[in-house]
C-alpha positions as CSV (number, residue, x, y, z in Angstrom):
1,X,23.4,-5.9,22.5
2,X,23.7,-4.3,19.1
3,X,21.0,-1.8,18.4
4,X,18.7,-2.7,15.5
5,X,18.9,-0.4,12.5
6,X,16.1,2.2,12.3
7,X,13.6,2.4,9.4
8,X,10.6,4.3,8.3
9,X,7.8,2.2,6.7
10,X,5.1,3.8,4.5
11,X,1.9,2.2,5.7
12,X,-1.3,3.0,3.8
13,X,-3.3,0.3,5.6
14,X,-3.6,-1.9,2.6
15,X,-2.5,-5.5,2.2
16,X,0.9,-4.9,0.6
17,X,1.9,-2.2,2.9
18,X,0.9,-4.3,5.9
19,X,3.1,-7.2,4.8
20,X,5.9,-4.7,4.2
21,X,5.4,-3.2,7.7
22,X,5.6,-6.7,9.2
23,X,8.9,-7.3,7.5
24,X,10.2,-3.9,8.7
25,X,9.1,-4.6,12.2
26,X,10.7,-8.0,12.2
27,X,14.1,-6.8,10.9
28,X,14.4,-3.2,12.1
29,X,13.4,-0.7,14.7
30,X,10.5,0.5,12.5
31,X,8.6,3.8,12.6
32,X,5.4,3.9,10.5
33,X,4.2,6.8,8.4
34,X,0.7,7.2,7.0
35,X,-0.2,9.9,4.6
36,X,-3.9,10.9,3.9
37,X,-4.4,12.8,0.7
38,X,-8.2,13.3,0.4
39,X,-8.8,9.9,-1.0
40,X,-12.3,8.4,-0.9
41,X,-11.5,5.9,1.8
42,X,-9.3,8.2,3.8
43,X,-10.9,7.5,7.2
44,X,-11.0,3.8,6.8
45,X,-7.4,3.6,5.7
46,X,-6.2,5.6,8.7
47,X,-8.2,3.3,11.0
48,X,-6.4,0.3,9.4
49,X,-3.0,2.1,9.8
50,X,-3.5,2.6,13.5
51,X,-4.8,-0.9,14.1
52,X,-1.9,-2.5,12.2
53,X,0.6,-0.4,14.1
54,X,-0.9,-1.6,17.4
55,X,-0.9,-5.3,16.3
56,X,2.7,-5.2,15.1
57,X,3.9,-3.3,18.1
58,X,5.0,-0.2,16.2
59,X,4.9,2.5,18.8
60,X,6.5,5.3,16.8
61,X,4.0,6.2,14.2
62,X,3.0,9.4,12.4
63,X,-0.1,10.3,10.4
64,X,0.0,13.4,8.2
65,X,-2.2,14.9,5.5
66,X,-1.2,16.0,2.0
67,X,-3.6,18.8,0.8
68,X,-2.0,19.1,-2.7
69,X,-3.1,15.9,-4.3
70,X,-6.8,16.4,-3.6
71,X,-6.6,20.0,-4.8
72,X,-4.8,18.9,-8.0
73,X,-7.3,16.1,-8.7
74,X,-7.0,14.1,-11.9
75,X,-7.7,10.8,-10.2
76,X,-10.9,8.9,-9.4
77,X,-9.5,8.4,-5.9
78,X,-9.4,12.1,-5.2
79,X,-12.0,13.7,-7.5
80,X,-15.6,13.0,-6.5
81,X,-16.7,13.8,-10.0
82,X,-14.8,10.9,-11.4
83,X,-16.2,7.4,-10.8
84,X,-14.1,4.5,-9.6
85,X,-14.4,2.0,-12.5
86,X,-14.9,-1.7,-12.3
87,X,-11.9,-3.8,-13.0
88,X,-11.4,-4.8,-16.6
89,X,-10.8,-8.5,-17.6
90,X,-7.3,-7.6,-18.8
91,X,-6.5,-6.1,-15.4
92,X,-3.2,-7.9,-14.9
93,X,-2.0,-7.9,-18.5
94,X,0.3,-4.8,-18.0
95,X,-1.7,-2.6,-20.4
96,X,0.0,0.5,-21.6
97,X,-3.0,2.6,-20.5
98,X,-2.7,4.1,-17.0
99,X,-6.0,3.7,-15.1
100,X,-8.0,6.7,-13.9
101,X,-7.3,5.6,-10.3
102,X,-3.6,6.6,-10.7
103,X,-2.9,9.6,-8.5
104,X,-0.4,11.8,-10.4
105,X,3.1,11.3,-9.0
106,X,1.7,10.4,-5.6
107,X,4.5,8.2,-4.4
108,X,7.0,11.0,-4.8
109,X,5.0,13.1,-2.3
110,X,4.9,10.2,0.1
111,X,8.6,9.4,-0.2
112,X,9.6,13.0,0.3
113,X,7.8,13.0,3.7
114,X,9.4,9.6,4.6
115,X,12.9,10.9,3.7
116,X,12.4,14.0,5.8
117,X,11.3,12.0,8.8
118,X,14.1,9.4,8.3
119,X,16.6,12.2,8.5
120,X,15.2,13.4,11.8
121,X,15.0,9.9,13.2
122,X,18.4,8.8,12.0
123,X,16.9,6.0,9.9
124,X,18.7,4.8,6.9
125,X,16.0,2.6,5.3
126,X,12.6,3.4,4.0
127,X,10.3,0.4,3.4
128,X,7.7,0.7,0.7
129,X,5.2,-2.0,-0.3
130,X,5.3,-1.2,-4.0
131,X,4.3,-4.0,-6.3
132,X,4.9,-4.2,-10.1
133,X,3.6,-7.7,-10.7
134,X,-0.2,-8.2,-10.7
135,X,-0.7,-4.5,-10.3
136,X,-2.8,-1.8,-12.0
137,X,0.2,-0.6,-13.9
138,X,1.0,2.6,-12.0
139,X,4.3,4.1,-13.2
140,X,5.4,5.0,-9.7
141,X,5.5,1.3,-8.7
142,X,8.2,0.3,-11.1
143,X,11.7,-0.7,-9.9
144,X,13.4,2.0,-12.1
145,X,11.3,4.6,-10.3
146,X,12.8,3.7,-6.9
147,X,16.3,3.4,-8.3
148,X,16.0,6.9,-9.6
149,X,14.5,8.2,-6.3
150,X,17.4,6.6,-4.4
151,X,19.7,8.7,-6.4
152,X,17.7,11.8,-5.6
153,X,18.0,10.9,-1.9
154,X,21.7,10.3,-2.1
155,X,22.4,13.7,-3.6
156,X,19.7,15.7,-1.7
157,X,20.1,14.6,1.9
158,X,22.6,15.6,4.6
159,X,24.5,12.3,4.8
160,X,23.2,10.6,1.6
161,X,22.8,7.3,3.4
162,X,19.1,6.8,3.3
163,X,17.8,4.3,0.8
164,X,14.4,2.8,-0.2
165,X,13.7,-0.9,0.3
166,X,11.0,-2.5,-1.9
167,X,10.9,-6.2,-0.6
168,X,7.6,-7.0,-2.5
169,X,8.1,-5.3,-5.8
170,X,8.9,-8.5,-7.8
171,X,6.3,-10.7,-6.1
172,X,2.9,-11.8,-7.4
173,X,0.0,-10.8,-5.1
174,X,-0.6,-14.4,-4.2
175,X,3.0,-14.6,-3.0
176,X,2.5,-11.5,-0.9
177,X,-0.6,-13.2,0.7
178,X,1.4,-16.3,1.5
179,X,4.3,-14.2,2.9
180,X,1.9,-12.3,5.0
181,X,0.3,-15.4,6.5
182,X,3.8,-16.8,7.2
183,X,4.8,-13.6,9.0
184,X,1.5,-13.4,10.9
185,X,0.8,-10.0,9.4
186,X,-2.6,-8.7,10.5
187,X,-4.3,-9.0,7.1
188,X,-7.6,-9.0,8.8
189,X,-7.0,-5.3,9.7
190,X,-6.2,-4.1,6.2
191,X,-8.3,-2.2,3.8
192,X,-7.8,-2.2,0.0
193,X,-11.1,-1.0,-1.5
194,X,-10.9,2.2,-3.6
195,X,-14.5,3.3,-3.1
196,X,-16.1,2.0,0.1
197,X,-15.4,2.1,3.8
198,X,-18.0,-0.3,5.2
199,X,-17.8,-3.4,3.0
200,X,-15.3,-3.7,0.2
201,X,-17.0,-3.3,-3.2
202,X,-15.3,-6.4,-4.8
203,X,-15.4,-4.7,-8.2
204,X,-12.6,-2.1,-8.3
205,X,-9.0,-3.0,-9.5
206,X,-7.7,-3.2,-5.9
207,X,-10.5,-5.5,-4.7
208,X,-10.3,-7.8,-7.7
209,X,-6.5,-8.1,-7.4
210,X,-6.8,-8.8,-3.7
211,X,-9.5,-11.4,-4.0
212,X,-7.7,-13.1,-6.9
213,X,-4.5,-13.2,-4.8
214,X,-6.2,-14.9,-1.8
215,X,-7.9,-17.4,-4.1
216,X,-4.5,-18.3,-5.7
217,X,-2.9,-18.5,-2.3
218,X,-5.6,-21.0,-1.2
219,X,-6.7,-18.7,1.7
220,X,-9.9,-16.8,2.7
221,X,-9.8,-13.1,2.6
222,X,-10.7,-12.0,6.1
223,X,-12.3,-8.6,5.3
224,X,-16.0,-8.0,4.6
225,X,-17.2,-7.7,1.0
226,X,-20.5,-6.6,-0.6
227,X,-21.7,-10.1,-1.5
228,X,-23.8,-8.9,-4.5
229,X,-20.9,-6.9,-6.1
230,X,-18.1,-9.4,-6.0
231,X,-20.3,-12.4,-6.9
232,X,-21.0,-10.5,-10.1
233,X,-17.3,-10.4,-10.8
234,X,-17.1,-14.2,-10.4
235,X,-15.1,-14.3,-7.2
236,X,-16.1,-16.6,-4.5
237,X,-17.2,-15.0,-1.2
238,X,-14.9,-15.3,1.7
239,X,-15.3,-18.0,4.3
240,X,-16.5,-16.8,7.6
241,X,-13.7,-16.9,10.2
């Protein structure tokens, strides 16, 4: 029997990374990497990471901590003095303004760790659940960014064979939900909220994009939300499962 190719999948614990991990586990011998960076929902995201790995049968997983991004600050996700804002009505209109929830150059830090581990494991693919459509407009989620980073990997690694795979980058969030449901991805274990760890706020960019995606996909979002918060945003509460 031919051995399956090895991969490293960056798994934050959110919806997109979960679907990406399901694809990686289906098609490769996947190892999952989680990086905490002092974000508000750090503990809840790590809990989601471990639960998703268990459900998907990913036995080789690694959780590490990046101290630099919290120390640098500049983002509402890492600086307790900056409030996480409610989503604006023009959220998905690809505004030129980068939101305050952007963590400066975060994905470069994550990819560097993933590439280092891939070299040790002998993996040639790094799966990343980056999404450009229906997103908050972060610059490190654009296709050109990953094309450029692939060139860095090619010139800066021992064999130059590792490359980044972004299977979701051109999809709408509703398409990602549908793909996740088709794959049997454990969306019920994921966490997307930027600000809370008990019940999702339903108001931040990430929550609103997620709720909208499930609505457009014709499915119920299986995670708990603060009913007062997201009803104010005009999003129907989830059906009890």
